Wavefront OBJ file of the C-alpha trace (Angstrom):
o trace
v 83.094 -61.096 153.661
v 86.530 -59.415 152.413
v 89.104 -61.737 150.680
v 92.497 -60.937 151.412
v 95.520 -63.576 151.218
v 95.713 -63.801 154.542
v 94.186 -66.885 156.731
v 92.861 -65.957 159.751
v 91.242 -68.296 162.413
v 89.460 -67.618 165.365
v 89.929 -69.936 168.375
v 87.544 -70.074 171.139
v 88.476 -71.952 174.315
v 88.650 -71.349 178.200
v 91.809 -73.426 178.511
v 94.620 -70.890 178.217
v 97.156 -73.058 177.887
v 94.996 -74.945 174.973
v 94.968 -71.787 173.236
v 98.513 -71.109 173.825
v 99.467 -74.755 172.306
v 96.947 -73.874 169.042
v 98.248 -70.449 168.607
v 101.822 -71.475 168.313
v 101.062 -74.800 166.046
v 99.026 -72.460 163.583
v 101.121 -69.227 163.470
v 103.734 -71.790 162.546
v 101.517 -72.625 159.438
v 101.289 -69.083 158.500
v 98.025 -68.272 160.122
v 96.945 -65.253 161.967
v 94.946 -66.396 165.044
v 92.521 -64.426 167.102
v 91.593 -66.331 170.156
v 88.741 -65.733 173.003
v 88.206 -67.428 176.290
v 84.225 -67.378 176.229
v 81.751 -67.274 173.492
v 80.834 -63.473 174.294
v 84.188 -62.318 173.632
v 84.664 -64.354 170.462
v 81.594 -62.314 169.122
v 83.209 -59.154 169.936
v 86.064 -60.060 168.060
v 84.764 -61.329 164.428
v 83.667 -57.553 163.416
v 87.569 -56.726 163.406
v 89.066 -59.740 162.283
v 86.838 -61.638 159.955
v 87.655 -64.693 160.220
v 88.115 -67.563 157.651
v 87.419 -70.346 160.242
v 86.453 -70.783 163.390
v 87.815 -73.057 165.910
v 85.388 -73.524 168.887
v 85.515 -75.565 172.025
v 82.113 -77.499 172.442
v 82.256 -77.223 176.386
v 82.578 -73.869 178.138
v 81.197 -71.732 180.703
v 78.051 -69.834 179.686
v 77.751 -69.621 176.092
v 78.754 -73.297 174.863
v 79.830 -73.920 171.567
v 76.577 -75.297 169.857
v 75.358 -71.737 170.441
v 78.046 -69.892 169.484
v 78.412 -71.496 166.394
v 74.654 -70.723 165.519
v 75.744 -66.907 166.738
v 78.473 -67.313 164.383
v 76.417 -68.663 161.727
v 74.153 -65.742 162.075
v 76.668 -63.202 161.695
v 79.019 -64.573 159.021
v 76.815 -67.291 157.097
v 79.023 -69.644 155.490
v 81.959 -69.230 158.197
v 83.732 -73.031 158.780
v 83.287 -73.725 162.197
v 85.085 -77.012 163.512
v 84.241 -78.000 166.755
v 86.684 -79.350 169.747
v 85.141 -82.216 172.214
v 86.398 -84.425 174.537
v 86.776 -88.033 173.471
v 83.550 -89.109 175.423
v 81.524 -86.812 173.658
v 82.252 -87.618 170.013
v 78.119 -88.636 169.432
v 77.554 -84.992 170.420
v 79.953 -83.617 168.162
v 78.229 -85.913 165.244
v 74.893 -84.565 165.984
v 76.505 -80.831 165.796
v 77.863 -81.526 162.470
v 74.193 -82.281 161.412
v 73.656 -78.687 162.723
v 75.962 -77.119 160.376
v 79.582 -77.537 162.016
v 81.932 -78.178 159.498
v 83.994 -80.831 161.339
v 85.265 -81.856 164.887
v 88.520 -82.375 166.765
v 88.941 -84.693 169.823
v 91.005 -83.025 172.619
v 93.913 -82.550 172.740
v 93.977 -82.263 168.952
v 96.491 -84.135 167.267
v 98.966 -81.384 165.564
v 98.592 -82.795 161.792
v 95.330 -83.404 162.033
v 94.479 -80.262 163.610
v 96.291 -78.204 160.190
v 94.648 -80.678 157.906
v 91.111 -79.954 159.219
v 91.776 -76.273 158.973
v 93.702 -76.277 155.448
v 90.318 -78.251 154.202
v 87.915 -75.716 155.813
v 89.572 -72.847 154.663
v 89.793 -74.127 151.266
v 86.026 -74.970 151.705
v 85.286 -71.084 152.432
v 87.530 -70.106 149.929
v 85.766 -71.752 147.081
v 82.141 -70.729 148.677
v 83.096 -67.274 148.173
v 84.411 -68.026 144.880
v 81.145 -69.537 143.764
v 79.084 -66.530 145.542
v 81.415 -63.984 143.405
v 80.584 -65.809 140.026
v 77.020 -65.735 141.130
v 77.028 -62.406 141.552
v 78.376 -62.151 138.184
v 76.069 -64.456 136.492
v 72.320 -64.248 136.820
v 70.815 -67.486 138.116
v 68.770 -70.299 136.517
v 66.007 -67.854 135.616
v 68.149 -65.009 134.203
v 70.537 -67.114 132.799
v 68.916 -69.350 130.627
v 67.545 -67.090 128.505
v 64.853 -67.949 125.786
v 61.281 -69.031 124.672
v 61.930 -71.339 121.993
v 60.855 -74.753 122.525
v 64.438 -76.115 122.795
v 64.968 -73.840 125.646
v 61.905 -74.787 127.209
v 62.909 -78.440 127.231
v 66.111 -77.767 128.637
v 64.330 -76.031 131.777
v 61.965 -79.032 131.881
v 64.720 -81.724 132.224
v 66.661 -79.110 134.758
v 63.428 -78.930 137.116
v 62.847 -82.976 136.406
v 66.581 -83.851 136.918
v 67.642 -81.175 139.574
v 65.878 -83.280 142.674
v 67.690 -86.436 141.805
v 70.651 -87.450 142.980
v 71.690 -88.948 139.142
v 74.726 -87.864 137.437
v 73.813 -85.945 134.647
v 75.823 -85.617 131.129
v 75.356 -82.182 129.812
v 76.178 -81.510 126.070
v 76.661 -78.927 123.768
v 79.047 -76.705 121.868
v 81.380 -74.398 123.411
v 79.598 -71.154 124.445
v 75.979 -72.405 124.814
v 75.822 -72.237 128.461
v 76.705 -75.380 129.780
v 78.233 -74.213 132.945
v 74.604 -72.445 133.548
v 72.557 -75.837 133.115
v 74.863 -77.467 135.967
v 74.098 -74.310 138.170
v 70.533 -74.621 137.615
v 70.545 -78.524 138.605
v 72.644 -77.641 141.545
v 69.946 -75.137 142.636
v 67.425 -77.305 142.110
v 69.017 -80.171 144.388
v 68.338 -80.877 147.526
v 72.217 -80.098 148.053
v 71.525 -76.688 146.954
v 73.015 -75.261 150.605
v 76.507 -77.349 149.910
v 78.913 -76.200 147.792
v 79.024 -76.333 143.709
v 82.544 -77.352 143.041
v 83.656 -76.814 139.242
v 86.581 -78.342 137.337
v 87.420 -77.610 133.767
v 89.450 -81.014 132.705
v 90.645 -79.564 129.671
v 92.405 -76.569 131.510
v 94.683 -78.559 133.843
v 97.764 -80.850 132.986
v 97.051 -84.480 133.950
v 99.238 -84.926 136.853
v 97.804 -81.522 138.355
v 94.171 -82.694 137.248
v 94.397 -85.694 139.321
v 95.774 -84.002 142.343
v 92.922 -81.262 142.283
v 90.140 -83.946 141.724
v 91.573 -86.514 144.368
v 93.661 -84.681 146.771
v 97.361 -85.459 147.800
v 99.358 -86.160 151.077
v 102.280 -84.223 152.570
v 105.092 -86.089 150.978
v 103.459 -87.590 147.961
v 105.841 -85.850 145.821
v 108.319 -82.646 145.521
v 106.395 -79.582 146.502
v 103.452 -81.501 148.757
v 104.391 -79.873 152.073
v 101.359 -80.600 153.587
v 97.919 -82.485 153.034
v 95.473 -80.987 150.223
v 91.996 -82.118 150.406
v 90.777 -82.934 146.496
v 87.754 -81.318 144.790
v 85.679 -84.495 146.042
v 86.809 -84.328 149.356
v 85.919 -80.302 149.336
v 82.483 -81.129 147.639
v 81.433 -83.495 150.348
v 77.095 -83.511 150.919
v 77.286 -80.987 147.410
v 77.977 -81.211 143.610
v 80.951 -81.423 141.830
v 81.167 -80.289 138.115
v 83.181 -82.069 135.832
v 83.479 -79.559 132.574
v 84.987 -80.683 129.389
v 84.926 -84.257 130.783
v 85.801 -85.481 126.924
v 89.232 -83.920 127.728
v 90.105 -86.411 130.727
v 93.348 -88.742 130.346
v 92.473 -92.567 130.244
v 94.444 -93.271 133.286
v 92.331 -90.591 135.374
v 89.244 -92.208 133.711
v 89.465 -95.299 135.642
v 89.890 -93.472 138.993
v 87.042 -91.405 138.256
v 85.100 -94.368 137.178
v 85.855 -95.988 141.067
v 84.997 -92.670 142.764
v 81.722 -93.193 140.922
v 80.835 -96.996 141.561
v 82.460 -96.952 144.807
v 82.112 -93.814 146.500
v 85.578 -93.459 147.973
v 88.577 -91.618 146.219
v 92.400 -92.280 147.468
v 94.756 -89.321 147.702
v 98.148 -88.984 146.161
v 100.371 -90.873 148.671
v 97.832 -92.384 150.578
v 96.679 -95.835 151.155
v 93.889 -95.266 152.904
v 90.642 -94.632 150.815
v 88.546 -91.488 151.824
v 84.783 -91.940 151.641
v 83.334 -89.319 149.289
v 79.435 -87.892 148.978
v 79.048 -85.813 146.051
v 76.658 -85.807 142.919
v 78.620 -85.252 139.842
v 77.477 -83.463 136.780
v 79.550 -83.895 133.374
v 79.758 -81.673 130.405
v 81.153 -81.750 127.031
v 81.547 -80.106 123.710
v 83.056 -83.331 122.200
v 80.968 -86.445 120.707
v 81.375 -88.984 123.276
v 79.785 -91.653 121.729
v 82.345 -91.552 118.813
v 84.980 -91.186 121.302
v 83.542 -94.403 122.824
v 83.598 -96.377 119.750
v 87.117 -95.228 118.673
v 88.524 -96.269 122.196
v 89.124 -92.903 123.140
v 86.651 -92.979 126.172
v 85.885 -95.505 128.429
v 81.998 -96.954 127.629
v 81.628 -97.777 131.206
v 82.188 -94.720 132.629
v 80.046 -93.023 129.626
v 77.150 -94.668 130.701
v 77.855 -94.145 134.584
v 78.157 -90.418 133.667
v 74.984 -90.404 131.072
v 72.224 -91.939 133.186
v 70.353 -88.378 131.805
v 71.976 -86.573 128.910
v 70.535 -82.466 128.598
v 71.610 -81.630 125.329
v 71.775 -77.543 124.715
v 71.181 -76.272 121.684
v 73.177 -74.001 119.262
v 72.242 -70.429 119.040
v 71.955 -70.995 115.100
v 69.099 -73.152 115.467
v 67.245 -71.049 118.157
v 67.879 -67.774 116.198
v 64.265 -66.836 117.620
v 65.631 -66.162 120.888
v 67.922 -63.601 119.741
v 65.970 -60.595 120.820
v 65.474 -61.648 124.173
v 69.267 -63.012 124.514
v 70.092 -59.349 123.123
v 67.960 -57.495 125.482
v 69.263 -59.334 128.285
v 72.780 -59.371 127.573
v 72.494 -55.193 127.041
v 71.004 -54.924 130.306
v 73.612 -56.859 132.084
v 76.530 -55.369 129.852
v 75.048 -52.059 130.694
v 75.496 -52.550 134.116
v 79.059 -53.760 134.320
v 80.215 -50.522 131.767
v 78.138 -48.089 133.340
v 76.555 -47.249 130.201
v 72.877 -47.635 128.986
v 71.566 -48.517 125.127
v 68.236 -47.817 124.918
v 67.555 -49.046 121.167
v 68.986 -51.350 119.049
v 68.803 -50.571 114.657
v 67.186 -52.926 112.001
v 70.368 -52.867 110.252
v 72.331 -54.075 113.503
v 69.448 -56.761 114.363
v 69.545 -58.165 110.596
v 73.381 -58.832 110.818
v 72.677 -60.402 114.124
v 69.651 -62.996 112.776
v 72.089 -63.660 109.384
v 75.074 -64.900 111.445
v 75.647 -68.498 111.986
v 77.320 -67.866 115.506
v 80.101 -70.467 115.595
v 80.725 -69.149 119.449
v 77.094 -69.206 119.958
v 75.780 -67.018 122.980
v 79.670 -66.291 124.397
v 80.181 -64.950 120.933
v 77.357 -62.769 120.985
v 77.977 -61.309 124.263
v 81.380 -60.476 123.141
v 79.838 -58.733 119.635
v 77.372 -56.796 122.024
v 80.172 -55.969 124.569
v 82.379 -54.478 121.806
v 79.566 -52.411 120.159
v 78.399 -51.050 124.056
v 81.971 -49.733 124.462
v 82.206 -48.006 121.115
v 79.000 -46.639 120.900
v 78.866 -42.734 120.880
v 75.107 -42.756 121.401
v 72.172 -44.817 122.951
v 71.353 -46.777 120.067
v 73.296 -49.301 118.101
v 73.750 -48.956 114.771
v 75.794 -51.271 112.149
v 78.936 -49.394 112.327
v 79.360 -50.797 115.558
v 79.483 -54.388 114.484
v 82.799 -56.433 113.971
v 83.685 -56.789 110.386
v 82.399 -59.834 109.615
v 78.787 -59.065 110.704
v 78.827 -55.992 108.939
v 79.242 -57.759 105.553
v 76.269 -59.352 106.191
v 74.162 -55.883 106.483
v 72.103 -55.818 103.493
v 72.224 -52.758 101.490
v 68.365 -51.921 101.441
v 68.765 -51.989 104.905
v 71.911 -49.304 105.147
v 71.421 -47.077 102.227
v 69.368 -43.858 103.171
v 69.245 -41.186 100.029
v 70.257 -37.853 100.743
v 67.512 -35.658 100.281
v 66.129 -37.484 103.175
v 68.461 -37.379 105.450
v 67.305 -34.267 107.122
v 64.107 -35.654 107.469
v 65.172 -39.116 108.925
v 67.164 -37.431 111.493
v 63.544 -36.011 112.588
v 61.386 -39.124 112.143
v 63.893 -42.154 112.624
v 63.794 -41.865 116.258
v 60.010 -42.489 116.308
v 60.276 -44.940 113.833
v 62.796 -47.088 115.409
v 61.080 -47.135 118.689
v 57.637 -47.965 117.208
v 59.188 -51.060 115.389
v 60.897 -52.103 118.797
v 57.531 -51.794 120.293
v 56.448 -54.203 117.711
v 59.050 -56.608 118.048
v 58.678 -56.645 122.027
v 55.218 -57.438 121.591
v 55.768 -59.970 119.308
v 58.151 -61.090 121.958
v 55.987 -61.134 124.824
v 53.169 -62.905 122.698
v 55.199 -65.670 121.848
v 56.661 -66.358 125.917
v 53.243 -66.278 126.977
v 52.478 -69.035 124.367
v 55.296 -70.949 125.019
v 54.404 -70.957 128.609
v 50.378 -71.595 128.658
v 50.326 -67.915 130.204
v 52.574 -68.782 133.185
v 53.563 -65.294 134.067
v 56.489 -66.184 136.148
v 57.944 -68.782 133.401
v 57.396 -65.962 131.053
v 59.070 -63.473 133.312
v 62.210 -66.105 133.998
v 62.519 -66.942 130.056
v 62.513 -63.680 129.393
v 64.931 -62.101 132.413
v 62.883 -59.670 133.761
v 60.968 -59.336 136.910
v 57.292 -60.088 137.364
v 56.150 -56.347 137.949
v 57.906 -55.390 134.842
v 56.458 -58.033 132.634
v 52.964 -57.357 134.125
v 53.881 -53.374 133.369
v 54.897 -54.603 129.679
v 51.562 -56.813 129.180
v 49.363 -53.658 130.239
v 51.472 -51.502 127.853
v 50.686 -53.980 124.921
v 47.300 -55.089 125.957
v 47.772 -58.398 126.906
v 46.906 -58.706 129.931
v 44.340 -60.965 129.297
v 46.410 -63.679 127.506
l 1 2 3 4 5 6 7 8 9 10 11 12 13 14 15 16 17 18 19 20 21 22 23 24 25 26 27 28 29 30 31 32 33 34 35 36 37 38 39 40 41 42 43 44 45 46 47 48 49 50 51 52 53 54 55 56 57 58 59 60 61 62 63 64 65 66 67 68 69 70 71 72 73 74 75 76 77 78 79 80 81 82 83 84 85 86 87 88 89 90 91 92 93 94 95 96 97 98 99 100 101 102 103 104 105 106 107 108 109 110 111 112 113 114 115 116 117 118 119 120 121 122 123 124 125 126 127 128 129 130 131 132 133 134 135 136 137 138 139 140 141 142 143 144 145 146 147 148 149 150 151 152 153 154 155 156 157 158 159 160 161 162 163 164 165 166 167 168 169 170 171 172 173 174 175 176 177 178 179 180 181 182 183 184 185 186 187 188 189 190 191 192 193 194 195 196 197 198 199 200 201 202 203 204 205 206 207 208 209 210 211 212 213 214 215 216 217 218 219 220 221 222 223 224 225 226 227 228 229 230 231 232 233 234 235 236 237 238 239 240 241 242 243 244 245 246 247 248 249 250 251 252 253 254 255 256 257 258 259 260 261 262 263 264 265 266 267 268 269 270 271 272 273 274 275 276 277 278 279 280 281 282 283 284 285 286 287 288 289 290 291 292 293 294 295 296 297 298 299 300 301 302 303 304 305 306 307 308 309 310 311 312 313 314 315 316 317 318 319 320 321 322 323 324 325 326 327 328 329 330 331 332 333 334 335 336 337 338 339 340 341 342 343 344 345 346 347 348 349 350 351 352 353 354 355 356 357 358 359 360 361 362 363 364 365 366 367 368 369 370 371 372 373 374 375 376 377 378 379 380 381 382 383 384 385 386 387 388 389 390 391 392 393 394 395 396 397 398 399 400 401 402 403 404 405 406 407 408 409 410 411 412 413 414 415 416 417 418 419 420 421 422 423 424 425 426 427 428 429 430 431 432 433 434 435 436 437 438 439 440 441 442 443 444 445 446 447 448 449 450 451 452 453 454 455 456 457 458 459 460 461 462 463 464 465 466
């Protein structure tokens, strides 16, 4: 679905007067309204209107609201459908929510409630689209958490064990190690995977804005609050809420978060009525929270509420054996992004990578490789493409080329390099197979390749019997 700044709602109701009333209310709020008197007419409209939200009457001649909802979901997966129902049919509407309806309203709908529910459904749709966009830019669990080292194998094992549970998980690691990827993996492995994964960076927002983003606010709660806005807890209902950089959360918000976790309720700003929540919370930090607890900077009760299970992610300098896998995977990803192909990496380039301490971890490695990819004039990476701090790590022995050998090297180097890369690739395959006890699917996931590609490489290097 193409995103635009325009918000479009599809209103389907066989009562002309009610459609007219809804149109007037929503157009005053800036919505673009497309309406239809029947399910068949609504289905004929969606290809042209591409609605962000649908408001559908349950009782209509011909195609009823539930049937239309199923047709809409088949053609536009993820479209929030809000059902309109008579007061005496609320039970049917609740059952419909179990079948995929986003929410329901009783007819005649209260104008303020109508606006609030559609605003919430639109925000939900926007976040679903944003999650889809991010997933398209970032590989899934098998392709995102790359490595065959024991430490990374342990991270995968913890995701597999903790994913299906409802427990809160605290993900620990330095900046750039991939904490968000672990949160993605936990959500995909959970029973909530069909519901949204909502992410909030606690360090990126001022305290007052963070509070309203998490818990929402009511119209008139503060200057500029011209309408109700649901918080991330409400938008993540039924799904997962990921609180990144939780160690940077101000102390007064820590108390509100603790209450939300303990009592499963939140209080939007300006409201005296608590709102029930149904979310699983994941948190991540690059700080030493135990030290922050000891110093009084972080609440001890909140720490233990968050850290039912801890998943530590090792820094890149502690798993340098994964560098070839990461480099190959990132070069494929970056090559697709930049429309450029790199077929080989020189030994001097690889040597510098293994000598570096990587304070920025995988994120820094990705930046180094993308820089080299952009600057490369050939399809092989040499040490001249390294940034100064890494170029200084290349030993003279790996770069020095006697003048009388340059002509011969020009002819033989490509073959020698190809052979060296083949040896490195074979060794990587052997190590990965040993790590996963010969399990082909897990090995392919760790290497960031398909099972078909793995089978080809095993055959190429005579490893099919391992």
